[in-house]
N, C-alpha and C positions, 0 to 999 in steps of 0.2 A: 504493500499499500504506499502510496505517495503521501509524505508528511509535509506540512506547510510550517514554517516559522513566522510567527507574525511580530513585528518590530513594534517599538513603543508607540510610534506615531500612528499608527492604526487605531490604538486605543484612546489616544488623545484626541482623535478627531470625533468620537463618540460626544466629547463635550463641546465641541466647537460649532457655535451657534451662528458663526459668520460664513461658513461654507457648507451649505447642504449637500452638494454633490460629494464632496470629500466623506461627509458624516454617512451618507447613504451607502457608500463604497466600503467604508469601515464597519458599518452594520452588516453588510452582506458578508463580508469575509469573515467576520466573527460568527454569524450564523451558519454559515456554510461550514466552517471548522467544527462547531458543535454537532451539527447535523450529521457530517461525514465522519466526524471523530477522528480528523485528520490534521489537527491544529495543535501546536505547542508554543511555549514561551520559556524563557529562562529567569531565573531570580532577578537578573539585571532589569528584565523589562518590567516586572512587578515593581522594583524600586523606582525605575525612571518615571513610571505611569503615575504612581502615587505621588511623587514629588511634583511633577507637572501639575496635576489637577488640583492639588491642595495648596500649592503655594505659587506656582508661576503662571498659572492660568487665570484669567480674568473673565467672568467671575470665578472665584475659587470653588471647588467642589466642597460640600460639607464633609464633616467627618463621618456622617451617616451614609452619603452617597459613596464617597470612597471606600467605606467598608462594604457596602452592597457590591460594588464593582470589584473588590478584592475577593470577597466570599463567593460570589456567584459566577464571576467571569474569569478572573486572573488566577485564582488558585485551581480551578479545575482544569485550566490549560497548562500550569506550571510543571515542567518535566526536566529542566536542566538545572543542576546544582553547581555551586562553585567547587571546584577540585584541582589539584595539583595539575592533573592532565589537561584540564580546561584552559589554565592559564598558560600552560607550555604551548598548546595549540595555537592560542591567541597571539602569543609572541611570534610564533611561525608565520601566521597568516599577516600579522603586521610587517614582518620583514620582507616576505616575498611579494605582497600586494600593495603595500604602501598606505594601508589604512591606519587611521589613529588606533590607539589601544582600545578604546571602548567599543568601536565599530568592529574591530578584529576579535573582541570578546564575543560579540553578537554572532558574527560570521562562525566563530569557532563552536558556540552552541549548537547552531543550526547543524554544523557538521558533524559534532559528537552525537547528536540525536538521529542522524541519518535522513535529515530533511533533504526534500528536492527542490524546494523553492523558499526563498526568503522574501517576504512582502515588506518593503521599506521604501521610503522616498528619500532616504539619506545616502544611499550608496549607488554604485554604477549599475543602473538597470541593464539588464541583457548580459551582464558579466556572468561567466560560469566559474566557479571556484570547486574543483574536484567534481562531485556529483550535485552540486548546489547551483542553481540560478537565482540570480537577484533579480527582482521584479518590481517596479514602481506602479502599484495598482492606482495611484492618483494621477499619474500623468495623463494629459490631455489626449484623447483617441486621435 
């Protein structure tokens, strides 16, 4: 089965009231991930999403809304935990592909879990790293 890794920006767009198109795309990706049972995230995505929606996003999500997202969306998708092997792989990705460390950590997590696709708008859409293809689902058609 093909597994998709969902990056932080997918979840942040659920709270973006300024861009209906991106919010609908994010909703579809997450709904499909649950329906098909083929989506995952890492601990890093959990942390980034909670940080953005409770502090950097205007208006900030309430603690209750953040907790609902955590319990009902993020935790059920969370599959990748930090490990020595994950950090080593992130450093290898960083050296080979030139991404920053935190982006490399996202890629390493997706690779570690055997994902075939990484949905994000932050990396080079269309690039393939090992068996992982990076795709920007928010790019204009």
